[in-house]
Structure formats: C-alpha cells, structure tokens
C-alpha positions as CSV (number, residue, x, y, z in Angstrom):
1,M,-51.8,7.6,-4.9
2,E,-49.0,10.5,-4.4
3,N,-47.3,8.6,-1.1
4,Q,-47.5,4.9,-2.8
5,K,-45.1,6.1,-4.9
6,R,-42.6,8.0,-2.7
7,R,-43.2,4.9,-0.5
8,K,-41.8,2.8,-3.7
9,L,-39.1,5.3,-4.0
10,L,-37.7,5.2,-0.7
11,I,-37.9,1.2,-1.1
12,V,-35.7,1.0,-4.1
13,L,-33.6,3.8,-2.8
14,F,-33.3,1.6,0.5
15,A,-32.9,-1.7,-1.1
16,V,-30.7,-0.8,-4.4
17,I,-29.1,2.3,-4.6
18,I,-27.8,2.8,-1.0
19,P,-26.4,-0.8,-0.8
20,A,-24.7,-0.5,-3.9
21,F,-22.6,3.0,-3.1
22,M,-21.9,1.4,0.2
23,F,-20.2,-1.6,-2.1
24,Q,-18.4,0.9,-4.7
25,F,-17.5,3.8,-2.2
26,I,-17.3,1.7,1.4
27,I,-16.2,-2.2,0.5
28,K,-14.5,-1.9,-2.5
29,G,-13.0,1.0,-2.1
30,K,-10.6,0.1,0.9
31,R,-9.3,-3.2,-1.8
32,A,-5.9,-2.2,-3.7
33,P,-5.5,-1.9,-6.9
34,K,-3.9,-4.5,-9.0
35,I,-0.1,-3.6,-8.6
36,P,1.8,-1.1,-10.9
37,I,5.3,-2.8,-9.7
38,D,5.9,-2.5,-13.9
39,K,4.3,0.6,-14.4
40,T,7.2,3.5,-13.6
41,A,10.8,3.5,-13.2
42,L,12.1,3.9,-8.9
43,F,15.2,5.6,-8.0
44,D,17.1,5.9,-5.0
45,E,18.4,9.0,-3.3
46,K,21.3,8.9,-5.4
47,G,19.1,8.8,-8.6
48,S,20.0,4.9,-9.5
49,K,16.9,3.3,-11.4
50,I,16.1,0.4,-9.4
51,N,14.1,-2.6,-11.0
52,I,12.1,-4.4,-8.0
53,S,11.9,-7.4,-10.3
54,D,15.6,-7.6,-9.7
55,N,14.5,-9.1,-6.0
56,K,12.7,-11.8,-7.2
57,G,13.6,-14.3,-5.4
58,K,12.8,-12.5,-2.1
59,V,9.9,-11.7,-0.1
60,M,9.1,-8.3,-0.5
61,I,6.7,-5.2,0.6
62,I,6.0,-2.4,-1.5
63,S,4.5,1.2,0.1
64,Y,3.0,3.9,-1.9
65,F,3.1,7.1,0.5
66,Q,2.6,10.4,0.8
67,S,4.7,12.9,2.7
68,W,1.4,14.4,3.7
69,C,-0.7,11.3,5.0
70,G,-0.1,10.5,9.3
71,D,-1.1,7.1,8.0
72,C,1.4,6.3,6.2
73,R,4.2,8.0,8.8
74,K,2.7,5.9,11.7
75,E,2.5,2.6,9.0
76,Q,6.9,3.1,8.3
77,P,7.5,2.2,11.8
78,E,5.3,-0.9,11.5
79,L,7.0,-1.9,8.4
80,E,10.4,-1.8,10.1
81,A,9.4,-3.5,13.4
82,L,8.0,-6.5,10.7
83,Q,11.3,-6.3,9.2
84,Q,12.9,-7.1,12.5
85,A,10.5,-9.5,13.7
86,V,10.6,-11.9,10.8
87,G,15.0,-11.8,10.5
88,G,15.8,-8.4,8.7
89,E,16.2,-7.2,5.1
90,E,17.6,-11.0,4.4
91,K,14.0,-12.1,5.0
92,L,11.4,-9.3,4.1
93,K,12.9,-6.3,2.0
94,I,10.8,-2.9,1.8
95,F,10.4,-0.4,-1.0
96,L,8.4,3.1,0.4
97,V,7.4,4.4,-2.9
98,S,6.4,8.6,-3.4
99,D,6.0,10.7,-6.7
100,E,7.2,13.6,-4.0
101,D,10.4,15.5,-4.5
102,W,13.3,14.6,-2.5
103,T,13.0,17.1,-0.1
104,K,9.6,16.1,1.7
105,I,10.5,12.3,1.2
106,N,13.7,12.7,3.1
107,T,10.9,14.8,5.6
108,V,9.5,11.7,6.3
109,K,12.4,9.6,6.6
110,D,13.3,12.2,9.1
111,A,10.4,12.3,11.0
112,T,9.7,8.7,11.2
113,K,13.3,7.6,12.1
114,T,13.2,4.2,9.9
115,N,16.3,2.9,8.2
116,L,14.1,2.0,5.8
117,T,15.2,3.0,2.1
118,F,12.8,5.4,0.3
119,Y,12.3,5.4,-3.5
120,K,11.0,8.1,-5.6
121,S,8.9,6.9,-8.9
122,E,9.3,8.3,-12.6
123,K,5.3,9.1,-12.4
124,A,2.9,10.3,-10.5
125,L,1.6,7.6,-8.1
126,K,-2.0,8.5,-9.3
127,E,-1.2,8.2,-13.4
128,I,0.0,4.2,-12.3
129,G,-3.3,3.6,-10.5
130,I,-2.4,4.3,-6.7
131,R,-5.1,7.2,-5.5
132,R,-5.3,5.8,-1.4
133,F,-2.1,6.3,0.9
134,P,-0.7,4.0,2.2
135,T,-1.4,1.1,-0.6
136,T,0.6,-1.4,0.7
137,Y,1.4,-4.8,-1.0
138,L,3.0,-8.1,0.7
139,L,4.5,-10.0,-2.6
140,N,5.9,-13.7,-1.9
141,K,9.1,-14.7,-3.7
142,N,7.8,-15.0,-7.3
143,G,6.2,-11.1,-7.3
144,D,2.8,-12.5,-6.4
145,V,0.6,-10.4,-4.1
146,V,-0.2,-11.9,-1.4
147,E,-1.4,-9.4,1.0
148,S,-2.6,-5.9,-0.2
149,K,-4.0,-3.2,2.2
150,V,-5.3,0.4,1.3
151,E,-5.3,2.7,4.3
152,G,-4.0,0.2,6.7
153,I,-1.0,0.8,8.8
154,H,-1.4,-2.5,10.8
155,W,1.1,-5.1,9.3
156,N,3.6,-5.9,12.0
157,T,1.0,-8.7,13.8
158,K,1.1,-12.5,14.6
159,E,-0.4,-13.4,11.7
160,I,1.9,-11.5,8.9
161,Q,5.3,-12.4,10.8
162,D,3.6,-15.9,10.2
163,E,3.2,-15.6,6.5
164,I,6.3,-14.3,5.8
165,L,8.5,-16.5,7.5
166,K,6.4,-19.3,5.8
167,L,7.3,-17.2,2.2
168,N,10.5,-17.7,2.9
169,K,10.7,-21.7,3.4
C-alpha cells in the first residue's frame, strides 16, 4: 500500500509539478517583460534628460544592461554591427540603458569599444521590471515591440537585418 502511494506521488510529480516548474522558470523566464519605456527617465552622460518617445518614427533597439554582465558586453558590439549593417543610426537608433553610476557605465563603454550612446535610468532597473540581463527590445516606428530577447546576444542576423529593413519602409 505504501509503495502505491509513493508511485502515485512520483507520477504526479513527474506529470504535473516538474513541467509547471520548467514552464515558469525556463520557458516563461526567457520572455522579456513588457517594455518599461515610460516607467523611468533616461539621462545622457551630460545629465540631459532623454525621451525615447521623441524618437517615434525611427526603428529603435533598447537594451537594458549591467556592467557585471558578460552577455551584455558581448551584445553591445553585436548591436553596433547590426546598426551598421542596416544603414547606420538613421535606420536604427540604439539605446543602451543601465541604472549604474557613470563610472561603471563608462567602464563598459571603454571595454566594448563601441560608438553607441549609453544612458542612465533614473530608477533602478529592477524597480521598472527588468531583472535579467541583457533584456533587449526591437521597436517599430510606432514604438511597438516587434522582437525581444532576454539573455540573448545574437542580434546581428540576416533575419533581424531584413526585419529592420522592412520596418524602415
């Protein structure tokens, strides 16, 4: 009798609980949260406030990063290469956003040797819903999210280049 109870418990465990856990933390966890574009102010290195919404009419990528994140550092040159592949900043505006101090942000900028512009979030990224890094969004000219990746660094692909070119028509 005791063995039957254990067997039933194991069946429930393998049939229900483990798949639910996998969905919650593996599959669902890779989805980007809703873009927090209006939840915080952004500032450039000079301290000027930047409104991403002022760039409507342009295809944009917004990437939230942390200085300690190795994948973030790998993603940034990939984003710059993507920008160049589709025709430069006129075709794709990129915002690299962190909540860290400028010393740390500039360390990343120097290490990645990119010519992209970095921004500082007024609020902590966790406070606006960004908890995994990099979290990156591709937005169309209306500011709608077309593609998003969490912990994904491979943006400079033929498929994404083609998508950006279509979005610019």
